[in-house]
N, C-alpha and C positions, 0 to 999 in steps of 0.2 A: 512509552506506550507499548502495547503488545504488538505482535507481528501482524502487519496488514493482511487482510483477507484477500481483497481484490481491488478495492478502491482506497487510495491514500487520502489523507486529510486535504491534500492539495487538489484532489479531484482527478489525479492522473493515476494510471495503473502502476502498482508497486513493482520495484525491481526484483525479478525472480532470480536470486543468486543460488 
């Protein structure tokens, strides 16, 4: 998948590394 914008497919905020 591409880089998550703000919401991950799990419904949780993506890890901002």
